[in-house]
All heavy atoms as TSV, in Angstrom:
chain	resi	resn	atom	element	x	y	z
A	1	MET	N	N	24.931	139.406	-48.201
A	1	MET	CA	C	23.879	138.530	-47.729
A	1	MET	C	C	22.564	139.295	-47.785
A	1	MET	O	O	22.457	140.384	-47.253
A	1	MET	CB	C	24.196	138.087	-46.305
A	1	MET	CG	C	23.196	137.159	-45.733
A	1	MET	SD	S	23.478	136.520	-44.048
A	1	MET	CE	C	25.119	136.900	-43.640
A	2	GLN	N	N	21.592	138.743	-48.462
A	2	GLN	CA	C	20.272	139.371	-48.501
A	2	GLN	C	C	19.597	139.234	-47.152
A	2	GLN	O	O	19.881	138.297	-46.400
A	2	GLN	CB	C	19.390	138.672	-49.529
A	2	GLN	CG	C	19.749	138.933	-50.955
A	2	GLN	CD	C	18.758	138.232	-51.853
A	2	GLN	OE1	O	18.674	137.010	-51.841
A	2	GLN	NE2	N	18.003	139.007	-52.604
A	3	ASN	N	N	18.714	140.164	-46.862
A	3	ASN	CA	C	17.942	140.018	-45.636
A	3	ASN	C	C	16.545	140.597	-45.819
A	3	ASN	O	O	16.282	141.330	-46.764
A	3	ASN	CB	C	18.664	140.678	-44.470
A	3	ASN	CG	C	18.667	142.172	-44.561
A	3	ASN	OD1	O	17.654	142.811	-44.335
A	3	ASN	ND2	N	19.812	142.756	-44.936
A	4	HIS	N	N	15.672	140.235	-44.898
A	4	HIS	CA	C	14.288	140.694	-44.918
A	4	HIS	C	C	13.972	141.493	-43.659
A	4	HIS	O	O	12.825	141.531	-43.219
A	4	HIS	CB	C	13.338	139.504	-45.019
A	4	HIS	CG	C	13.514	138.713	-46.264
A	4	HIS	ND1	N	13.151	139.182	-47.499
A	4	HIS	CD2	C	14.065	137.495	-46.477
A	4	HIS	CE1	C	13.439	138.270	-48.413
A	4	HIS	NE2	N	14.001	137.242	-47.826
A	5	ILE	N	N	14.983	142.120	-43.098
A	5	ILE	CA	C	14.778	142.863	-41.853
A	5	ILE	C	C	13.748	143.969	-42.040
A	5	ILE	O	O	12.836	144.115	-41.219
A	5	ILE	CB	C	16.110	143.430	-41.335
A	5	ILE	CG1	C	17.031	142.277	-40.933
A	5	ILE	CG2	C	15.886	144.376	-40.155
A	5	ILE	CD1	C	18.445	142.703	-40.612
A	6	LYS	N	N	13.891	144.743	-43.094
A	6	LYS	CA	C	12.960	145.858	-43.317
A	6	LYS	C	C	11.526	145.358	-43.396
A	6	LYS	O	O	10.624	145.944	-42.798
A	6	LYS	CB	C	13.334	146.633	-44.582
A	6	LYS	CG	C	12.443	147.828	-44.821
A	6	LYS	CD	C	12.902	148.620	-46.025
A	6	LYS	CE	C	12.010	149.845	-46.222
A	6	LYS	NZ	N	12.445	150.650	-47.361
A	7	LYS	N	N	11.297	144.265	-44.121
A	7	LYS	CA	C	9.942	143.721	-44.270
A	7	LYS	C	C	9.350	143.350	-42.912
A	7	LYS	O	O	8.238	143.767	-42.573
A	7	LYS	CB	C	9.972	142.489	-45.179
A	7	LYS	CG	C	8.622	141.808	-45.348
A	7	LYS	CD	C	8.703	140.617	-46.260
A	7	LYS	CE	C	9.166	139.399	-45.493
A	7	LYS	NZ	N	9.153	138.172	-46.277
A	8	PHE	N	N	10.106	142.608	-42.107
A	8	PHE	CA	C	9.586	142.190	-40.796
A	8	PHE	C	C	9.493	143.382	-39.844
A	8	PHE	O	O	8.563	143.462	-39.044
A	8	PHE	CB	C	10.462	141.086	-40.207
A	8	PHE	CG	C	10.276	139.765	-40.878
A	8	PHE	CD1	C	11.263	139.227	-41.680
A	8	PHE	CD2	C	9.100	139.051	-40.729
A	8	PHE	CE1	C	11.100	138.010	-42.315
A	8	PHE	CE2	C	8.907	137.833	-41.362
A	8	PHE	CZ	C	9.911	137.309	-42.167
A	9	ARG	N	N	10.450	144.315	-39.943
A	9	ARG	CA	C	10.411	145.498	-39.079
A	9	ARG	C	C	9.155	146.319	-39.364
A	9	ARG	O	O	8.456	146.753	-38.449
A	9	ARG	CB	C	11.675	146.336	-39.291
A	9	ARG	CG	C	11.754	147.556	-38.398
A	9	ARG	CD	C	13.035	148.318	-38.635
A	9	ARG	NE	N	13.237	148.746	-40.015
A	9	ARG	CZ	C	12.561	149.739	-40.606
A	9	ARG	NH1	N	11.653	150.406	-39.931
A	9	ARG	NH2	N	12.825	150.061	-41.858
A	10	GLU	N	N	8.840	146.522	-40.639
A	10	GLU	CA	C	7.651	147.300	-40.998
A	10	GLU	C	C	6.365	146.559	-40.634
A	10	GLU	O	O	5.391	147.190	-40.234
A	10	GLU	CB	C	7.686	147.643	-42.491
A	10	GLU	CG	C	8.751	148.678	-42.802
A	10	GLU	CD	C	8.863	149.037	-44.279
A	10	GLU	OE1	O	8.346	148.295	-45.146
A	10	GLU	OE2	O	9.500	150.052	-44.555
A	11	GLN	N	N	6.372	145.226	-40.743
A	11	GLN	CA	C	5.189	144.457	-40.337
A	11	GLN	C	C	4.908	144.629	-38.846
A	11	GLN	O	O	3.766	144.626	-38.423
A	11	GLN	CB	C	5.373	142.968	-40.645
A	11	GLN	CG	C	5.238	142.626	-42.104
A	11	GLN	CD	C	5.519	141.156	-42.403
A	11	GLN	OE1	O	5.913	140.387	-41.534
A	11	GLN	NE2	N	5.333	140.769	-43.655
A	12	LYS	N	N	5.970	144.760	-38.074
A	12	LYS	CA	C	5.835	144.950	-36.619
A	12	LYS	C	C	5.672	146.416	-36.249
A	12	LYS	O	O	5.539	146.742	-35.066
A	12	LYS	CB	C	7.066	144.386	-35.900
A	12	LYS	CG	C	7.251	142.903	-36.050
A	12	LYS	CD	C	6.504	142.189	-34.992
A	12	LYS	CE	C	6.819	140.707	-35.067
A	12	LYS	NZ	N	6.180	139.977	-33.999
A	13	ASP	N	N	5.708	147.300	-37.255
A	13	ASP	CA	C	5.601	148.744	-37.052
A	13	ASP	C	C	6.664	149.243	-36.066
A	13	ASP	O	O	6.370	149.970	-35.125
A	13	ASP	CB	C	4.193	149.119	-36.572
A	13	ASP	CG	C	3.916	150.608	-36.718
A	13	ASP	OD1	O	4.524	151.239	-37.599
A	13	ASP	OD2	O	3.094	151.137	-35.938
A	14	ILE	N	N	7.887	148.804	-36.316
A	14	ILE	CA	C	9.028	149.209	-35.496
A	14	ILE	C	C	9.943	150.066	-36.369
A	14	ILE	O	O	10.307	149.658	-37.468
A	14	ILE	CB	C	9.805	147.982	-34.978
A	14	ILE	CG1	C	8.916	147.138	-34.064
A	14	ILE	CG2	C	11.076	148.404	-34.231
A	14	ILE	CD1	C	9.573	145.834	-33.616
A	15	SER	N	N	10.290	151.250	-35.894
A	15	SER	CA	C	11.189	152.123	-36.658
A	15	SER	C	C	12.617	151.588	-36.598
A	15	SER	O	O	12.956	150.779	-35.725
A	15	SER	CB	C	11.152	153.541	-36.088
A	15	SER	OG	O	11.762	153.559	-34.817
A	16	GLN	N	N	13.444	152.079	-37.516
A	16	GLN	CA	C	14.862	151.699	-37.464
A	16	GLN	C	C	15.468	152.135	-36.135
A	16	GLN	O	O	16.259	151.409	-35.549
A	16	GLN	CB	C	15.641	152.359	-38.613
A	16	GLN	CG	C	15.428	151.731	-39.945
A	16	GLN	CD	C	16.301	152.365	-41.024
A	16	GLN	OE1	O	16.769	153.487	-40.883
A	16	GLN	NE2	N	16.493	151.636	-42.112
A	17	GLY	N	N	15.081	153.318	-35.668
A	17	GLY	CA	C	15.618	153.826	-34.404
A	17	GLY	C	C	15.229	152.960	-33.219
A	17	GLY	O	O	16.052	152.686	-32.343
A	18	LYS	N	N	13.989	152.510	-33.193
A	18	LYS	CA	C	13.518	151.649	-32.092
A	18	LYS	C	C	14.249	150.308	-32.116
A	18	LYS	O	O	14.692	149.817	-31.066
A	18	LYS	CB	C	12.001	151.444	-32.213
A	18	LYS	CG	C	11.408	150.516	-31.182
A	18	LYS	CD	C	11.469	151.095	-29.802
A	18	LYS	CE	C	10.769	150.188	-28.804
A	18	LYS	NZ	N	10.917	150.660	-27.430
A	19	LEU	N	N	14.374	149.716	-33.312
A	19	LEU	CA	C	15.086	148.440	-33.411
A	19	LEU	C	C	16.547	148.621	-33.003
A	19	LEU	O	O	17.111	147.779	-32.298
A	19	LEU	CB	C	14.991	147.878	-34.837
A	19	LEU	CG	C	15.654	146.518	-35.063
A	19	LEU	CD1	C	15.048	145.446	-34.148
A	19	LEU	CD2	C	15.522	146.102	-36.525
A	20	ALA	N	N	17.131	149.744	-33.405
A	20	ALA	CA	C	18.510	150.028	-33.026
A	20	ALA	C	C	18.639	150.124	-31.510
A	20	ALA	O	O	19.572	149.556	-30.923
A	20	ALA	CB	C	18.965	151.326	-33.687
A	21	ASP	N	N	17.704	150.830	-30.876
A	21	ASP	CA	C	17.733	150.941	-29.408
A	21	ASP	C	C	17.619	149.571	-28.750
A	21	ASP	O	O	18.325	149.271	-27.792
A	21	ASP	CB	C	16.607	151.850	-28.911
A	21	ASP	CG	C	16.836	153.314	-29.236
A	21	ASP	OD1	O	17.979	153.689	-29.581
A	21	ASP	OD2	O	15.859	154.089	-29.143
A	22	LEU	N	N	16.711	148.742	-29.251
A	22	LEU	CA	C	16.515	147.408	-28.677
A	22	LEU	C	C	17.772	146.549	-28.799
A	22	LEU	O	O	18.054	145.722	-27.936
A	22	LEU	CB	C	15.339	146.705	-29.365
A	22	LEU	CG	C	13.949	147.275	-29.086
A	22	LEU	CD1	C	12.926	146.658	-30.042
A	22	LEU	CD2	C	13.549	147.042	-27.630
A	23	CYS	N	N	18.521	146.774	-29.887
A	23	CYS	CA	C	19.714	145.962	-30.156
A	23	CYS	C	C	21.008	146.645	-29.705
A	23	CYS	O	O	22.102	146.096	-29.926
A	23	CYS	CB	C	19.796	145.649	-31.649
A	23	CYS	SG	S	18.445	144.628	-32.246
A	24	ASN	N	N	20.872	147.829	-29.110
A	24	ASN	CA	C	22.038	148.578	-28.633
A	24	ASN	C	C	23.052	148.894	-29.729
A	24	ASN	O	O	24.257	148.734	-29.564
A	24	ASN	CB	C	22.735	147.835	-27.482
A	24	ASN	CG	C	21.864	147.727	-26.274
A	24	ASN	OD1	O	21.225	148.699	-25.872
A	24	ASN	ND2	N	21.803	146.533	-25.693
A	25	VAL	N	N	22.527	149.306	-30.889
A	25	VAL	CA	C	23.365	149.770	-32.000
A	25	VAL	C	C	22.768	151.076	-32.504
A	25	VAL	O	O	21.688	151.493	-32.088
A	25	VAL	CB	C	23.453	148.731	-33.144
A	25	VAL	CG1	C	24.128	147.452	-32.677
A	25	VAL	CG2	C	22.087	148.439	-33.740
A	26	SER	N	N	23.439	151.716	-33.446
A	26	SER	CA	C	22.923	152.967	-34.001
A	26	SER	C	C	21.875	152.693	-35.092
A	26	SER	O	O	21.848	151.605	-35.687
A	26	SER	CB	C	24.066	153.792	-34.592
A	26	SER	OG	O	24.555	153.160	-35.759
A	27	ARG	N	N	21.038	153.696	-35.336
A	27	ARG	CA	C	20.065	153.580	-36.425
A	27	ARG	C	C	20.788	153.394	-37.754
A	27	ARG	O	O	20.326	152.663	-38.630
A	27	ARG	CB	C	19.173	154.831	-36.481
A	27	ARG	CG	C	18.021	154.715	-37.490
A	27	ARG	CD	C	17.407	156.051	-37.810
A	27	ARG	NE	N	18.359	156.992	-38.382
A	27	ARG	CZ	C	18.815	156.948	-39.651
A	27	ARG	NH1	N	18.402	156.003	-40.471
A	27	ARG	NH2	N	19.674	157.838	-40.080
A	28	GLN	N	N	21.942	154.030	-37.890
A	28	GLN	CA	C	22.716	153.904	-39.116
A	28	GLN	C	C	23.168	152.462	-39.343
A	28	GLN	O	O	23.251	152.002	-40.486
A	28	GLN	CB	C	23.931	154.839	-39.083
A	28	GLN	CG	C	23.573	156.310	-39.183
A	28	GLN	CD	C	23.137	156.933	-37.853
A	28	GLN	OE1	O	23.179	156.298	-36.806
A	28	GLN	NE2	N	22.701	158.193	-37.908
A	29	THR	N	N	23.454	151.748	-38.277
A	29	THR	CA	C	23.841	150.340	-38.404
A	29	THR	C	C	22.674	149.519	-38.954
A	29	THR	O	O	22.848	148.717	-39.881
A	29	THR	CB	C	24.300	149.776	-37.049
A	29	THR	OG1	O	25.447	150.506	-36.619
A	29	THR	CG2	C	24.640	148.302	-37.143
A	30	ILE	N	N	21.479	149.734	-38.398
A	30	ILE	CA	C	20.303	149.004	-38.892
A	30	ILE	C	C	20.051	149.360	-40.348
A	30	ILE	O	O	19.774	148.485	-41.182
A	30	ILE	CB	C	19.056	149.317	-38.025
A	30	ILE	CG1	C	19.278	148.851	-36.575
A	30	ILE	CG2	C	17.794	148.680	-38.629
A	30	ILE	CD1	C	19.496	147.369	-36.394
A	31	ASN	N	N	20.174	150.643	-40.682
A	31	ASN	CA	C	19.982	151.075	-42.074
A	31	ASN	C	C	20.987	150.396	-42.999
A	31	ASN	O	O	20.630	149.904	-44.080
A	31	ASN	CB	C	20.113	152.595	-42.157
A	31	ASN	CG	C	19.824	153.099	-43.560
A	31	ASN	OD1	O	18.748	152.872	-44.103
A	31	ASN	ND2	N	20.795	153.756	-44.157
A	32	ALA	N	N	22.236	150.340	-42.595
A	32	ALA	CA	C	23.273	149.704	-43.426
A	32	ALA	C	C	23.001	148.215	-43.600
A	32	ALA	O	O	23.190	147.663	-44.693
A	32	ALA	CB	C	24.649	149.931	-42.803
A	33	ILE	N	N	22.544	147.558	-42.545
A	33	ILE	CA	C	22.232	146.129	-42.643
A	33	ILE	C	C	21.056	145.916	-43.604
A	33	ILE	O	O	21.103	145.046	-44.473
A	33	ILE	CB	C	21.915	145.533	-41.262
A	33	ILE	CG1	C	23.160	145.577	-40.370
A	33	ILE	CG2	C	21.396	144.103	-41.390
A	33	ILE	CD1	C	22.885	145.281	-38.910
A	34	GLU	N	N	20.000	146.731	-43.445
A	34	GLU	CA	C	18.829	146.588	-44.311
A	34	GLU	C	C	19.180	146.807	-45.783
A	34	GLU	O	O	18.560	146.212	-46.666
A	34	GLU	CB	C	17.732	147.583	-43.898
A	34	GLU	CG	C	17.014	147.201	-42.636
A	34	GLU	CD	C	15.861	148.122	-42.305
A	34	GLU	OE1	O	15.659	149.148	-42.988
A	34	GLU	OE2	O	15.147	147.831	-41.323
A	35	ASN	N	N	20.143	147.669	-46.038
A	35	ASN	CA	C	20.533	147.975	-47.416
A	35	ASN	C	C	21.710	147.135	-47.903
A	35	ASN	O	O	22.338	147.465	-48.914
A	35	ASN	CB	C	20.835	149.468	-47.539
A	35	ASN	CG	C	19.566	150.282	-47.438
A	35	ASN	OD1	O	18.687	150.168	-48.284
A	35	ASN	ND2	N	19.431	151.070	-46.378
A	36	ASN	N	N	21.988	146.064	-47.178
A	36	ASN	CA	C	23.050	145.116	-47.553
A	36	ASN	C	C	24.419	145.782	-47.715
A	36	ASN	O	O	25.230	145.362	-48.536
A	36	ASN	CB	C	22.667	144.359	-48.826
A	36	ASN	CG	C	21.436	143.516	-48.626
A	36	ASN	OD1	O	21.334	142.768	-47.661
A	36	ASN	ND2	N	20.477	143.653	-49.513
A	37	LYS	N	N	24.662	146.819	-46.907
A	37	LYS	CA	C	25.961	147.487	-46.934
A	37	LYS	C	C	26.835	147.054	-45.770
A	37	LYS	O	O	27.984	147.453	-45.669
A	37	LYS	CB	C	25.766	149.009	-46.903
A	37	LYS	CG	C	25.088	149.538	-48.148
A	37	LYS	CD	C	24.917	151.025	-48.101
A	37	LYS	CE	C	24.269	151.510	-49.394
A	37	LYS	NZ	N	23.939	152.930	-49.339
A	38	TYR	N	N	26.257	146.262	-44.873
A	38	TYR	CA	C	26.987	145.818	-43.677
A	38	TYR	C	C	26.402	144.480	-43.241
A	38	TYR	O	O	25.181	144.337	-43.130
A	38	TYR	CB	C	26.833	146.864	-42.572
A	38	TYR	CG	C	27.425	146.483	-41.246
A	38	TYR	CD1	C	28.800	146.494	-41.043
A	38	TYR	CD2	C	26.610	146.110	-40.181
A	38	TYR	CE1	C	29.340	146.154	-39.820
A	38	TYR	CE2	C	27.142	145.764	-38.958
A	38	TYR	CZ	C	28.508	145.789	-38.782
A	38	TYR	OH	O	29.042	145.445	-37.577
A	39	ASP	N	N	27.265	143.506	-43.015
A	39	ASP	CA	C	26.818	142.212	-42.493
A	39	ASP	C	C	26.955	142.240	-40.972
A	39	ASP	O	O	28.051	142.486	-40.450
A	39	ASP	CB	C	27.659	141.069	-43.058
A	39	ASP	CG	C	27.360	140.813	-44.524
A	39	ASP	OD1	O	26.225	141.094	-44.965
A	39	ASP	OD2	O	28.256	140.325	-45.229
A	40	PRO	N	N	25.876	141.975	-40.264
A	40	PRO	CA	C	25.936	142.033	-38.800
A	40	PRO	C	C	26.713	140.854	-38.222
A	40	PRO	O	O	26.848	139.807	-38.857
A	40	PRO	CB	C	24.461	141.947	-38.396
A	40	PRO	CG	C	23.839	141.143	-39.482
A	40	PRO	CD	C	24.563	141.562	-40.749
A	41	SER	N	N	27.187	141.056	-36.999
A	41	SER	CA	C	27.789	139.931	-36.280
A	41	SER	C	C	26.697	138.900	-36.018
A	41	SER	O	O	25.495	139.201	-36.097
A	41	SER	CB	C	28.373	140.411	-34.946
A	41	SER	OG	O	27.314	140.803	-34.076
A	42	LEU	N	N	27.107	137.704	-35.690
A	42	LEU	CA	C	26.129	136.653	-35.384
A	42	LEU	C	C	25.275	137.057	-34.187
A	42	LEU	O	O	24.055	136.869	-34.191
A	42	LEU	CB	C	26.849	135.328	-35.120
A	42	LEU	CG	C	25.967	134.103	-34.964
A	42	LEU	CD1	C	25.066	133.897	-36.184
A	42	LEU	CD2	C	26.824	132.874	-34.744
A	43	GLN	N	N	25.892	137.650	-33.180
A	43	GLN	CA	C	25.133	138.081	-31.992
A	43	GLN	C	C	24.095	139.130	-32.354
A	43	GLN	O	O	22.951	139.069	-31.919
A	43	GLN	CB	C	26.074	138.632	-30.914
A	43	GLN	CG	C	25.341	139.046	-29.640
A	43	GLN	CD	C	24.617	137.881	-28.993
A	43	GLN	OE1	O	25.235	136.867	-28.686
A	43	GLN	NE2	N	23.309	138.004	-28.789
A	44	LEU	N	N	24.502	140.106	-33.177
A	44	LEU	CA	C	23.545	141.144	-33.587
A	44	LEU	C	C	22.428	140.540	-34.436
A	44	LEU	O	O	21.263	140.910	-34.275
A	44	LEU	CB	C	24.265	142.271	-34.341
A	44	LEU	CG	C	23.379	143.405	-34.858
A	44	LEU	CD1	C	22.526	144.001	-33.741
A	44	LEU	CD2	C	24.243	144.469	-35.518
A	45	ALA	N	N	22.748	139.611	-35.296
A	45	ALA	CA	C	21.723	138.960	-36.109
A	45	ALA	C	C	20.702	138.252	-35.216
A	45	ALA	O	O	19.494	138.344	-35.444
A	45	ALA	CB	C	22.371	137.964	-37.076
A	46	PHE	N	N	21.179	137.562	-34.177
A	46	PHE	CA	C	20.260	136.898	-33.252
A	46	PHE	C	C	19.433	137.921	-32.471
A	46	PHE	O	O	18.242	137.715	-32.230
A	46	PHE	CB	C	21.020	135.980	-32.288
A	46	PHE	CG	C	21.269	134.613	-32.850
A	46	PHE	CD1	C	22.535	134.246	-33.283
A	46	PHE	CD2	C	20.253	133.674	-32.944
A	46	PHE	CE1	C	22.776	132.989	-33.804
A	46	PHE	CE2	C	20.473	132.413	-33.472
A	46	PHE	CZ	C	21.740	132.066	-33.909
A	47	ASP	N	N	20.046	139.034	-32.090
A	47	ASP	CA	C	19.311	140.089	-31.377
A	47	ASP	C	C	18.193	140.654	-32.251
A	47	ASP	O	O	17.067	140.853	-31.792
A	47	ASP	CB	C	20.245	141.215	-30.953
A	47	ASP	CG	C	21.115	140.862	-29.768
A	47	ASP	OD1	O	20.861	139.817	-29.120
A	47	ASP	OD2	O	22.056	141.627	-29.497
A	48	ILE	N	N	18.514	140.933	-33.505
A	48	ILE	CA	C	17.508	141.471	-34.426
A	48	ILE	C	C	16.364	140.473	-34.586
A	48	ILE	O	O	15.192	140.846	-34.494
A	48	ILE	CB	C	18.148	141.810	-35.792
A	48	ILE	CG1	C	19.109	142.997	-35.644
A	48	ILE	CG2	C	17.067	142.105	-36.835
A	48	ILE	CD1	C	19.987	143.236	-36.869
A	49	ALA	N	N	16.695	139.220	-34.798
A	49	ALA	CA	C	15.665	138.189	-34.962
A	49	ALA	C	C	14.790	138.096	-33.717
A	49	ALA	O	O	13.561	138.015	-33.813
A	49	ALA	CB	C	16.316	136.838	-35.262
A	50	LYS	N	N	15.405	138.129	-32.550
A	50	LYS	CA	C	14.648	138.052	-31.283
A	50	LYS	C	C	13.668	139.210	-31.172
A	50	LYS	O	O	12.490	139.006	-30.870
A	50	LYS	CB	C	15.610	138.056	-30.095
A	50	LYS	CG	C	14.914	138.004	-28.739
A	50	LYS	CD	C	15.880	138.005	-27.600
A	50	LYS	CE	C	16.297	139.432	-27.299
A	50	LYS	NZ	N	17.153	139.570	-26.118
A	51	HIS	N	N	14.139	140.408	-31.446
A	51	HIS	CA	C	13.282	141.587	-31.274
A	51	HIS	C	C	12.204	141.692	-32.358
A	51	HIS	O	O	11.178	142.325	-32.132
A	51	HIS	CB	C	14.121	142.855	-31.204
A	51	HIS	CG	C	14.946	142.926	-29.953
A	51	HIS	ND1	N	14.388	142.958	-28.690
A	51	HIS	CD2	C	16.283	142.915	-29.767
A	51	HIS	CE1	C	15.343	142.991	-27.788
A	51	HIS	NE2	N	16.515	142.951	-28.413
A	52	LEU	N	N	12.437	141.071	-33.496
A	52	LEU	CA	C	11.409	141.067	-34.539
A	52	LEU	C	C	10.490	139.850	-34.413
A	52	LEU	O	O	9.496	139.747	-35.126
A	52	LEU	CB	C	12.049	141.112	-35.929
A	52	LEU	CG	C	12.778	142.420	-36.267
A	52	LEU	CD1	C	13.399	142.332	-37.654
A	52	LEU	CD2	C	11.843	143.622	-36.179
A	53	GLY	N	N	10.848	138.920	-33.530
A	53	GLY	CA	C	10.001	137.761	-33.278
A	53	GLY	C	C	9.980	136.763	-34.423
A	53	GLY	O	O	8.955	136.108	-34.648
A	54	VAL	N	N	11.093	136.656	-35.147
A	54	VAL	CA	C	11.173	135.690	-36.251
A	54	VAL	C	C	12.442	134.861	-36.101
A	54	VAL	O	O	13.386	135.261	-35.418
A	54	VAL	CB	C	11.165	136.385	-37.634
A	54	VAL	CG1	C	9.872	137.120	-37.850
A	54	VAL	CG2	C	12.348	137.299	-37.803
A	55	ARG	N	N	12.446	133.714	-36.748
A	55	ARG	CA	C	13.650	132.879	-36.743
A	55	ARG	C	C	14.719	133.550	-37.584
A	55	ARG	O	O	14.424	134.196	-38.592
A	55	ARG	CB	C	13.344	131.488	-37.287
A	55	ARG	CG	C	12.440	130.690	-36.410
A	55	ARG	CD	C	12.230	129.268	-36.883
A	55	ARG	NE	N	12.758	128.981	-38.213
A	55	ARG	CZ	C	12.219	128.142	-39.065
A	55	ARG	NH1	N	11.144	127.478	-38.753
A	55	ARG	NH2	N	12.752	127.927	-40.246
A	56	ILE	N	N	15.958	133.375	-37.186
A	56	ILE	CA	C	17.063	134.024	-37.888
A	56	ILE	C	C	17.140	133.590	-39.344
A	56	ILE	O	O	17.478	134.400	-40.213
A	56	ILE	CB	C	18.392	133.782	-37.139
A	56	ILE	CG1	C	19.449	134.765	-37.649
A	56	ILE	CG2	C	18.838	132.349	-37.250
A	56	ILE	CD1	C	20.667	134.840	-36.772
A	57	ASP	N	N	16.798	132.353	-39.655
A	57	ASP	CA	C	16.875	131.900	-41.043
A	57	ASP	C	C	15.822	132.563	-41.916
A	57	ASP	O	O	15.952	132.575	-43.137
A	57	ASP	CB	C	16.791	130.376	-41.134
A	57	ASP	CG	C	15.484	129.829	-40.615
A	57	ASP	OD1	O	15.007	130.304	-39.565
A	57	ASP	OD2	O	14.944	128.923	-41.254
A	58	LYS	N	N	14.789	133.134	-41.318
A	58	LYS	CA	C	13.776	133.863	-42.086
A	58	LYS	C	C	14.244	135.277	-42.411
A	58	LYS	O	O	13.744	135.899	-43.341
A	58	LYS	CB	C	12.445	133.922	-41.320
A	58	LYS	CG	C	11.801	132.586	-41.101
A	58	LYS	CD	C	11.378	131.975	-42.414
A	58	LYS	CE	C	10.662	130.656	-42.192
A	58	LYS	NZ	N	10.454	129.947	-43.456
A	59	LEU	N	N	15.194	135.787	-41.637
A	59	LEU	CA	C	15.706	137.142	-41.866
A	59	LEU	C	C	16.796	137.195	-42.912
A	59	LEU	O	O	16.893	138.147	-43.667
A	59	LEU	CB	C	16.266	137.728	-40.562
A	59	LEU	CG	C	15.289	138.172	-39.514
A	59	LEU	CD1	C	16.037	138.775	-38.344
A	59	LEU	CD2	C	14.315	139.181	-40.079
A	60	PHE	N	N	17.647	136.177	-42.919
A	60	PHE	CA	C	18.831	136.219	-43.774
A	60	PHE	C	C	18.837	135.070	-44.764
A	60	PHE	O	O	18.605	133.927	-44.401
A	60	PHE	CB	C	20.103	136.150	-42.920
A	60	PHE	CG	C	20.229	137.302	-41.975
A	60	PHE	CD1	C	19.774	137.197	-40.681
A	60	PHE	CD2	C	20.777	138.503	-42.394
A	60	PHE	CE1	C	19.874	138.268	-39.793
A	60	PHE	CE2	C	20.878	139.569	-41.518
A	60	PHE	CZ	C	20.428	139.456	-40.224
A	61	LEU	N	N	19.099	135.403	-46.010
A	61	LEU	CA	C	19.194	134.396	-47.062
A	61	LEU	C	C	20.518	134.569	-47.770
A	61	LEU	O	O	20.930	135.686	-48.055
A	61	LEU	CB	C	18.073	134.572	-48.080
A	61	LEU	CG	C	16.665	134.383	-47.568
A	61	LEU	CD1	C	15.679	134.773	-48.665
A	61	LEU	CD2	C	16.449	132.938	-47.179
A	62	GLN	N	N	21.191	133.486	-48.051
A	62	GLN	CA	C	22.400	133.564	-48.850
A	62	GLN	C	C	21.993	133.761	-50.297
A	62	GLN	O	O	21.019	133.164	-50.757
A	62	GLN	CB	C	23.228	132.289	-48.715
A	62	GLN	CG	C	23.939	132.176	-47.404
A	62	GLN	CD	C	24.841	130.968	-47.393
A	62	GLN	OE1	O	24.457	129.896	-47.826
A	62	GLN	NE2	N	26.031	131.162	-46.892
A	63	GLU	N	N	22.745	134.598	-51.001
A	63	GLU	CA	C	22.449	134.855	-52.405
A	63	GLU	C	C	22.493	133.548	-53.188
A	63	GLU	O	O	23.348	132.710	-52.971
A	63	GLU	CB	C	23.446	135.846	-52.984
A	63	GLU	CG	C	23.269	137.231	-52.412
A	63	GLU	CD	C	24.240	138.231	-52.993
A	63	GLU	OE1	O	24.641	138.064	-54.153
A	63	GLU	OE2	O	24.584	139.165	-52.269
A	64	GLY	N	N	21.539	133.410	-54.094
A	64	GLY	CA	C	21.501	132.228	-54.939
A	64	GLY	C	C	20.778	131.053	-54.318
A	64	GLY	O	O	20.618	130.022	-54.945
A	65	ARG	N	N	20.348	131.201	-53.079
A	65	ARG	CA	C	19.600	130.122	-52.427
A	65	ARG	C	C	18.143	130.503	-52.328
A	65	ARG	O	O	17.811	131.651	-52.067
A	65	ARG	CB	C	20.145	129.852	-51.026
A	65	ARG	CG	C	21.504	129.239	-51.072
A	65	ARG	CD	C	21.803	128.629	-49.764
A	65	ARG	NE	N	23.005	127.819	-49.929
A	65	ARG	CZ	C	23.420	126.986	-49.051
A	65	ARG	NH1	N	22.763	126.824	-47.937
A	65	ARG	NH2	N	24.502	126.285	-49.263
A	66	GLU	N	N	17.317	129.523	-52.519
A	66	GLU	CA	C	15.888	129.736	-52.421
A	66	GLU	C	C	15.467	129.691	-50.973
A	66	GLU	O	O	16.039	128.968	-50.167
A	66	GLU	CB	C	15.135	128.642	-53.196
A	66	GLU	CG	C	15.389	128.670	-54.680
A	66	GLU	CD	C	14.740	129.865	-55.359
A	66	GLU	OE1	O	13.648	130.261	-54.942
A	66	GLU	OE2	O	15.359	130.392	-56.295
A	67	GLU	N	N	14.451	130.491	-50.650
A	67	GLU	CA	C	13.885	130.460	-49.317
A	67	GLU	C	C	13.166	129.139	-49.123
A	67	GLU	O	O	12.479	128.673	-50.021
A	67	GLU	CB	C	12.911	131.620	-49.132
A	67	GLU	CG	C	12.402	131.763	-47.741
A	67	GLU	CD	C	11.572	133.022	-47.579
A	67	GLU	OE1	O	11.527	133.830	-48.504
A	67	GLU	OE2	O	10.979	133.178	-46.523
A	68	VAL	N	N	13.310	128.519	-47.963
A	68	VAL	CA	C	12.679	127.235	-47.673
A	68	VAL	C	C	11.415	127.453	-46.890
A	68	VAL	O	O	11.289	128.243	-46.062
A	68	VAL	CB	C	13.624	126.315	-46.876
A	68	VAL	CG1	C	12.936	124.971	-46.591
A	68	VAL	CG2	C	14.912	126.116	-47.601
């Protein structure tokens, strides 16, 4: 699943470590999610969206689908 976490995280000037702390996961988990090596749980996806201040559908896109 593609995501735009890194883009929104950098726009908010939030480090991977800070986002990880806010979401109670490791920095490595955030890094793996950003690099599409790990799909987060639904709860973690909602936590990330909340802390980045964006709707969850703006963070995650299914491959082959256009952004709306």
